C-alpha positions, 0 to 999 in steps of 0.5 A: 247795287250788285245782284248778290245771291241770297245765300252762300253755302260753304262746305268744308271737306277732307277725305269724306266722299260718302258724306260729301255726296249726301251734302251735295244731294241735299244742296242740289235738290233745293227748290230755291236756286238763288244761292252759290255753293263754295267747296273748300277741300283740304287736299282730299286723296279719295274720290272727292276731287274727281267728283268736284272736277266733274261737277265743275265741268258741268257747271254751266248746266247747273242752276246756281254758281259752283266753285271749289278749291283743293289745297292744304290748310290749317284746319277746318276753321282756316278753311271756313275763313277761306270760304268767307273770303270767297263768298258773294252771297248776302247770307252765309251757311256753313254745311260741312261734308256729311251734313245735309239741308233738312228738306228740299224746300228749306232755303225757299222757306228761309228766303222770305225772312231775308227781306227784313235784312236780319243780321242773323237767322237760326232754326232747329235741327235734325239728328240721325238716331237709330235709323230715325230722326231726333228733332232738336229744337233750338234754344233762345239765342240769348242763352248762348252762355250755356253753349251753342243754342242750335247746331252751327249748320242751322245758323245763318250770318249776314255776310255784309256784317261779317265783312264790314267788321272783319270777322273770322274764325279764330285758329286758336281753338281746335273745336269751339271756334264756331262758338267763339265766332257766334258769341262775338257776332251776337255781341255786335248785332241784335237783329235776329230772326228765328224760324221754327223749322229744322234747317239741317240734318247734323252728321254725328261723330264729328271732332266736337263729339269725339273730344267733347272735354276739350270743347267744354274747356275751350268754351269756358275760356271763350266765355271768360275772354268775352266777359259773357258771365261771371266766374262762378256762373262760368264754372257752373255752366262747365259743370252742367255741360259735363254732367249733361254729356256724362248722362248722354254717354251713359243713357242716350234715351234718358238724355233725349227725353230730358231734352224734350227731343221728338223722335220721328 
């Protein structure tokens, strides 16, 4: 049997040098070293490429394999598919530029779970909020009909399951292909492990938050296409998501309290 790394960390980036440096630091500081890091750059014109080249030139000094590509692509999900094609690890983690692993030993904490060969691992998240952190507990994965139950960066997929079933991120959706991918994955596999730990620090202000209405519409279509719920329930989920987002926009403090977030 080939000696695959435990994790393949896939980072998608485009002209986000400051965010990318945060991501790089959180990966490089890990106490667990049996992983590879693949960076898929969409053709950045800032300092990212110089940083990547310097990183590659020093690769022999690193404790883990590092590779990067830089070329035009058809968007974030096309880039993520490229990452899947190149990955060699047993499990896939998608940590995009600006996102961070929650702490320096989180991979060390997750690694023992892989001994039982689960299809999917997920955990909690942290979100920056007014110079503090919001602890966002994951919902049960069975509640995926109500939307993403945790951040995509806190989800870990068996690469062999993804490969064997030729799964990829659909380019049909602009914002919600990660929801579609996860829903399809969970329809096929049910050996699931949950870790009661924050896996990632999610960077606010991404495209899914800037165009949340489109994301809700796409999720509605995905639920319909995958026959996840009845039509009346699908409509109710859409309405509930819209009301929740409206409350978050008007009063973040009340929204956080209702979500039972812990601010540290």
